[in-house]
C-alpha positions in Angstrom: -0.1 0.0 0.1 1.6 3.5 -0.9 2.0 6.1 1.7 -1.1 8.2 0.5 -3.6 5.3 1.2 -2.0 4.4 4.2 -2.4 7.9 5.5 -5.9 8.2 4.3 -6.7 4.8 6.0 -5.1 6.0 9.3 -7.3 9.3 9.0 -10.4 6.9 8.6 -9.5 4.9 11.5 -9.1 7.9 13.6 -12.4 9.6 12.6 -14.2 6.3 13.2 -12.7 6.3 16.8 -13.8 9.8 17.5 -17.4 9.3 16.5 -17.6 5.9 18.5 -16.2 7.7 21.5 -18.9 10.3 21.1 -21.5 7.5 20.8 -20.5 5.6 23.8 -20.4 8.9 25.7 -24.1 9.4 24.9 -24.7 5.9 26.5 -23.0 7.1 29.8 -25.9 8.2 32.0 -23.6 10.9 33.9 -22.5 12.3 30.8 -25.8 12.3 29.2 -27.5 14.1 32.1 -24.7 16.8 31.9 -25.3 17.2 28.2 -28.9 17.7 28.8 -28.1 20.5 31.0 -25.8 22.1 28.4 -22.9 22.1 30.6 -20.3 19.1 30.6 -17.3 19.2 32.9 -18.0 22.9 33.9 -18.1 24.0 30.0 -20.9 25.7 28.6 -22.3 23.7 25.2 -23.0 26.9 23.2 -23.5 27.2 19.6 -20.0 28.8 19.2 -18.7 25.7 21.3 -20.2 23.3 19.0 -19.1 25.1 15.9 -15.5 25.3 17.1 -15.7 21.5 17.7 -17.3 20.8 14.4 -14.3 22.6 12.7 -11.8 20.5 14.7 -13.6 17.3 13.8 -13.5 18.3 10.1 -9.7 18.2 10.1 -9.3 14.5 10.2 -12.5 14.1 7.8 -10.6 16.4 5.5 -7.3 14.6 5.8 -8.9 11.3 4.4 -9.7 13.1 1.1 -6.5 15.5 1.4 -4.1 12.4 1.8 -5.2 11.0 -1.3 -5.3 13.8 -3.6 -2.5 16.2 -2.7 0.9 16.1 -4.1 4.1 15.0 -2.0 5.1 18.1 -0.3 1.7 19.6 0.6 0.5 16.1 1.8 3.3 15.6 3.9 3.3 19.1 5.6 -0.4 19.0 6.1 -0.3 15.4 7.7 2.5 16.5 10.0 0.6 19.7 11.2 -2.6 17.9 11.4 -1.3 15.1 13.4 0.5 17.3 15.9 -2.5 19.5 16.3 -5.0 16.9 16.9 -2.3 15.0 19.2 -2.2 18.1 21.5 -6.0 18.7 21.5 -6.8 15.2 22.2 -4.1 14.8 25.0 -5.3 18.3 26.5 -8.6 16.8 26.6 -7.5 14.2 28.9 -6.7 16.5 31.7 -10.1 18.6 31.6 -12.2 16.9 34.3 -12.0 13.3 35.2 -12.4 11.1 31.9 -14.5 8.2 31.8 -12.7 4.7 31.2 -14.1 4.5 27.6 -12.9 8.2 27.0 -9.5 7.4 28.3 -9.3 4.3 26.2 -10.4 6.0 23.0 -7.9 8.8 23.7 -5.0 6.8 24.1 -5.9 5.0 20.7 -6.5 8.6 19.2 -3.3 10.0 20.4 -1.3 6.9 19.3 -2.8 7.3 15.9 -2.1 11.0 15.6 1.4 10.5 16.9 1.8 7.8 14.4 0.5 9.6 11.4 2.8 12.9 12.0 5.9 10.4 12.5 4.8 8.4 9.4 4.6 11.6 7.5 7.7 13.0 8.8 9.5 9.9 7.5 8.2 10.2 4.1 11.2 10.4 2.1 10.8 12.3 -1.5 12.8 9.5 -3.4 10.3 6.9 -1.9 7.4 9.3 -3.3 9.1 9.3 -6.6 8.8 5.3 -6.5 5.1 5.3 -6.2 
C-alpha cells in the first residue's frame, strides 16, 4: 500500500474512533445528564462551542481526502501539522475534568494514531514518493 493510501486509511480509523467515543459518551448516564443541562465538565455547550468542535472534527475528515489527492510536499506537511495539532488537542482533553474509562481508552488510541500519522509523514522520503 502506498503512503497516501496508508495515511488516508489512518485518518479513517481516527475519525471512526472519534465518532464511537462520542456515541459511547451518549450511553453513559452521567455524561448524558450533563449534556442535557448544556454544561459538561464545567464548560457550557453553546453554538460557538459546537461550531469550534465541528471545525476541529472536520480536520481528520478532510485529511482522508487530502491524503489521497494532494502532491507529496503539501500532503506531507498537512499530515504532520494535522497530526501534531490533533495530538495536542486530544492530549489536553484528558486533563479537563476526570475522563471516563471509555474516553481514556479511545483517547489513548487517538493520540497514538495521530502521533503515528505525524511520524509516518515526517519519515516520508521524497525519493520513496517518486517510486510510487
